[in-house]
C-alpha positions in Angstrom: -13.7 -24.9 5.2 -14.2 -24.3 8.9 -15.8 -21.2 9.7 -17.5 -20.9 6.8 -21.9 -21.2 7.4 -22.8 -22.4 3.5 -26.8 -21.4 4.7 -26.3 -17.9 5.8 -26.8 -15.4 3.2 -25.9 -12.2 4.4 -21.4 -13.1 4.1 -21.7 -10.3 1.9 -22.7 -8.2 5.2 -20.8 -9.3 7.5 -17.9 -8.5 5.4 -18.6 -5.2 4.5 -19.1 -4.5 8.4 -15.5 -6.2 9.2 -14.0 -3.9 6.3 -15.6 -1.2 7.8 -14.9 -1.7 11.0 -11.1 -2.2 10.3 -11.7 0.5 8.4 -12.5 3.1 11.5 -9.1 1.1 13.6 -7.4 2.7 10.6 -8.5 5.8 10.8 -7.8 5.8 14.8 -4.2 5.3 14.3 -3.9 7.7 11.5 -5.6 10.3 13.7 -3.1 9.3 16.1 0.0 10.0 13.7 -1.6 12.7 12.9 -1.4 14.3 16.1 2.2 13.0 17.0 4.4 16.0 16.6 7.4 14.0 15.7 5.6 13.5 12.4 4.6 16.7 11.6 7.1 17.9 9.1 6.3 15.0 7.1 5.1 16.4 4.0 1.1 15.7 3.1 0.6 12.7 5.8 -3.1 12.6 5.6 -2.6 12.0 2.0 0.4 9.5 2.4 -1.6 8.1 5.8 -4.5 7.4 3.5 -3.0 5.2 0.8 -1.6 3.7 3.1 -4.0 2.3 5.7 -5.1 1.6 1.7 -2.0 -0.1 0.5 -2.9 -2.1 4.7 -6.3 -3.1 4.0 -5.2 -4.5 0.4 -2.2 -6.4 2.6 -4.9 -8.0 5.4 -6.4 -10.8 3.3 -7.6 -11.8 6.3 -9.0 -9.0 8.0 -7.0 -9.2 11.4 -4.9 -6.5 11.6 -1.8 -7.6 10.8 0.0 -8.7 7.3 1.6 -12.1 8.1 4.1 -14.2 6.0 2.0 -15.6 3.7 0.0 -12.4 2.9 3.0 -10.7 2.4 5.1 -12.8 -0.1 1.8 -13.1 -2.0 1.5 -9.0 -1.6 4.7 -9.0 -3.2 3.9 -11.6 -6.2 1.3 -9.3 -6.7 3.2 -6.4 -7.9 5.8 -8.4 -9.5 8.7 -8.7 -7.2 8.2 -12.3 -6.3 10.3 -13.1 -2.4 11.7 -16.8 -1.0 10.0 -17.7 1.9 13.5 -16.5 4.0 13.5 -13.8 3.0 9.9 -12.3 3.5 10.5 -13.4 7.5 13.9 -11.1 6.7 11.4 -8.5 6.1 8.9 -8.9 8.9 12.3 -9.2 11.3 13.2 -6.0 10.1 9.4 -4.4 10.9 8.1 -6.4 13.1 9.0 -4.6 16.9 6.7 -6.9 18.6 8.2 -10.2 18.2 5.4 -11.8 16.4 5.6 -13.4 12.6 3.5 -9.8 11.5 3.7 -6.5 10.4 0.3 -4.7 12.6 -0.8 -1.5 10.9 1.2 0.8 13.3 5.0 -1.6 12.4 3.3 -0.3 8.6 3.8 2.9 8.9 6.9 3.5 11.7 7.8 1.5 8.4 6.8 3.2 5.9 7.3 6.7 7.3 10.6 6.2 9.2 13.5 7.3 8.2 15.0 3.8 8.8 14.8 1.7 5.0 13.9 -1.2 4.8 13.9 -3.6 1.7 10.1 -3.8 2.1 9.7 -0.1 2.1 12.2 0.0 -0.7 9.7 -2.6 -2.3 6.4 -0.7 -1.7 7.9 2.8 -2.6 8.6 1.2 -5.8 5.7 0.3 -6.9 3.0 3.1 -6.1 6.1 5.1 -7.5 5.7 2.5 -10.5 1.9 3.0 -11.0 2.0 6.7 -11.1 5.0 6.5 -13.3 2.4 4.5 -15.0 -1.6 6.8 -14.8 1.1 9.7 -15.7 1.7 8.3 -19.6 -1.1 9.3 -22.1 -2.5 6.9 -23.4 -3.4 6.5 -27.6 -1.9 8.1 -30.1 -0.1 11.8 -30.1 -2.3 14.6 -30.9 -2.7 15.1 -34.3 -0.3 18.5 -35.6 -1.2 21.4 -38.1 1.6 21.3 -40.9 2.0 24.7 -39.3 2.3 23.0 -36.2 4.7 20.9 -37.5 7.1 23.5 -39.6 6.9 26.2 -36.3 8.6 22.8 -33.8 11.2 21.7 -37.1 12.2 25.7 -37.1 12.4 26.0 -33.4 14.6 22.4 -33.6 
């Protein structure tokens, strides 16, 4: 438990400040992408950047600004796509441009907005689509219909 002060009762407040600082930093990067000519043609860029920021913050468990090997592994397990250590390392290497063992936010955005299909991008896009499909499905029993509606439906078939 190094680095944790058990007598510090302001941990929640400090965590909130840390997350707020991280969010402002990511918002600054998002603004750069919105102003960049290379991404002007991307449909609903602002909406996508907002969603990617939330996704990145969810996966960056230690709030370091990077997604490391263990965070990637945990993220993939959480969305039901567990991978081996070697597969996770390959995914990071495929996206990483700085020759580090992590994915920073710019690399994450380049991967998600780019035309190259990395394995990680495909998994995340698939997961996003599955969430949308699940949210759009009707919940509960089908609506009740009158006999006239049922007869009209039967006659149209």
